[in-house]
C-alpha angles and dihedrals in degrees: 000000000000093000096059094096096034102040127246097263096050091043092050092049091052091045093049088050091052099045099075090053092046091052092043090054090046090052093045093050092049092047092050092048091048093049092050093048094048089052096051105030108010125230102333136143092287093052089050089056092048090048091050091050090047092051092048091051089052091050090055097048099038103034115015097036095055090046096050097047097066088042091055092048091049089050091057094041093055111117116262110204136162096205128128089262089066096138092053091047092050094050096082092046092047091051093045091049090049095051094043090048090052096050093041089049091051090048092052091048091051089049092049091051089048088054091051091050089049090052089048088052091053093049094044090049093049091048094048105024098163 
């Protein structure tokens, strides 16, 4: 995994810092493509694909990102103890990991679908360039 030499906490911090810029670039690119398509061909199938990718990018940056950041911080602030009550101490970390994993998985799925819509936009624009 990419975090093996850097450490999970440092890798996650860097990744969390880069994600807003990534999603901002994704949204900007989709917005630019949508605007260009609307100008040249109107609101056709390709424009619908670009709009869908734009909306999914907005969902990631405005909804899922703000939900996942506190969950990630909670994951790393969970107490790490080696006491005899190990199962009780690991319970918050286990729940935090589960919640973060779920939100992160949804975010990745949304991003993958946005990528598919972007590819569909490219194909639809190439088929019907106008």
